[in-house]
C-alpha positions, 0 to 999 in steps of 0.5 A: 550862886547864893545859897547853893550847897557845896559839892560833897567832895569839899564839904569842909564843915564836916571834915578836919583840916588834914582831910581837907588838905588831903582832898585838895592835894588829890584834886590837884594830882587828878587835874595834873593827870588829866592835863598830861593825858589830854596833852598826850592825846592831842600829840597823837591825834590827827590834825583837826580844825573842829571846835572839839579839837581846839578845846582839847588842846587849849586846856593843857596848854594853859595849864603848862603855861601857868606852871611855867609862869609859877616856876619862873616866879619861884626862881625870881623870888627875893632871897634873904641876904645875911650879914655873915655873907657880906664882903666889901666891894673890890672897887670904890667909886670916888666920884660920879658924873651923871649927864641926863638928856631927857627926851619924850621917847628916849632918855640918854644917861651918861655915867662917868665914874672914878673907880679905885680898886680896894685890893692891894696894888699889883694883884690880878685884876678882879671882875667889876660887877654893876647892877642893872635891869632889863629895861636899861639899854647899854649904849656904850662902855669906855675905860679911860676914854677907850671903847671896850669891845663886847668881849671885854664885858658880860651883859645879863638881865641882872647887870654888867660885868667888866671882866678884867678892869685895870688894877689901878685907878681908872675912869669908867664911862657907861652910856645907857638909854631908858624910857621913863614914860614906859616905867610903870614900876615907879622905881628909877626914873619915871614920869608922873603927871608930865614930870620926870621923877626918881625913886631910887630907894632901895634899888631903883638906881640900877633902872637908870644906869649900871652901877654898884647899887649897894649902900656901902658904895659912897660917892660924890655926885655931880649931875647935869640935866638937859631938857626942853625948857618950855616943857620942863622949866625946872630941873632939880637934883641933889646938892648945890646948883653950880651952873645953868643956862640956855641951849640951842633948840629950845633946851636948857640945862642945870648942873648940881654938885653934891660934895658929900659922899652918898649911896646911889639910893639917895640920888634924886632928880625932878624935871617939870613945870612946877611952881615955887616959894622961897625963903631963907634960913640963917644957921647958928654959925651965921651962914645963910641958906636959900630955901625953895619948895617946888610943887605943882601950880595948883598946890602953891597955896599949900606950900606955906605950911611946908616952909614953916615946918622946914624952918622949924625943923632946921632950927630944932636940929641945931638946938637938939642935935647941934646939926647945922645944914651943910649945903647952900641951898635946900 
C-alpha cells in the first residue's frame, strides 16, 4: 500500500548493497528449505481431502514446477557461436524446388534438394544434419525416389539427421506439414490479417521444412504455390514468375524461379487478397523491368510514394554503384 513502511528485514535505505544481497540470498535459502520441508511432510502425511492439506501440498509443487521451468530455460538459452569453431558444410545444396499446398488447417510443403557432397569422392558417407523445429511435422523422406526407413534417419526437436546418405550427388525429398495459422512466433510461414506471410531471417526457414538453415549454404530456388483462388488471388515468391494457371476445385498456382543462389533466410512467400500498382523501369543497358507493389486494398492510395522511391533507388544504384537490377520483375 502507498506509504506503507518496508519490513525491517529489507530496510535497504540503511544497508549496503552486499548486506542486501546477503539477506536476499538467505531469504531464498529459507524459502527453499521451507519448500523441501513441506514436500517431505506432504509425502509422509496421511491422505486428506481438507483445505489445509491441499494448501500444504500446492506450495512446494508450484516451487518445484518453477524451478524445473527455470532449469529448462537455462538449458535452452542461446549459446555463443565463435568463428574459430566454424567448419564448412559437408554437403552443398545446388538447387531447391519447393512445393507449397496452402491450406486452412494444414499446409503441406514438398522440399526437393539436389545434394552434392563437398568432401573427396570415395570417402565414407557423412551424416547430413538438417535444422528443424518441433512445430514441423515430418511426413516423408526420400533419397533418389526411394522412401527411407525410419532407421535411416534420426529426428529430434532440433532437426533431422540422415545417418548415411550417398557419398555421390543425390536428390533428397522431404515432405512436411505445418500450421501457419497457429504460428504466433512470426518466424517461418504464418498468417497475418488473413494473408500467408514469411519471416525467415535469421533462422525462420527451419520452421517451414528441414534444411541446412545456415548462411553459407547458397542455393537456386524454384517455388510452386497452390492455394484457393478466391481467398488468395495473389501468390508471390522470390525471382521471376515463370508459370501460373487455374486448377480444379477453385484453386490456382504460380511458379517462381530465382536463378541466383541465396541462403534460406532470404526466402519469401506471400499469399493473400491484395491490391497492386504497376510501373516499369528501363535499366542502363536498355532492359525493361516490370515493377509491382502489392498492399492491402485500403492502403493502395499510399503505394504511389513507394513506387516513386523504388524507381529512384534503382536509378541511384546504377549511378553510384553501377549495379543494374538483374531480374525481369520486381
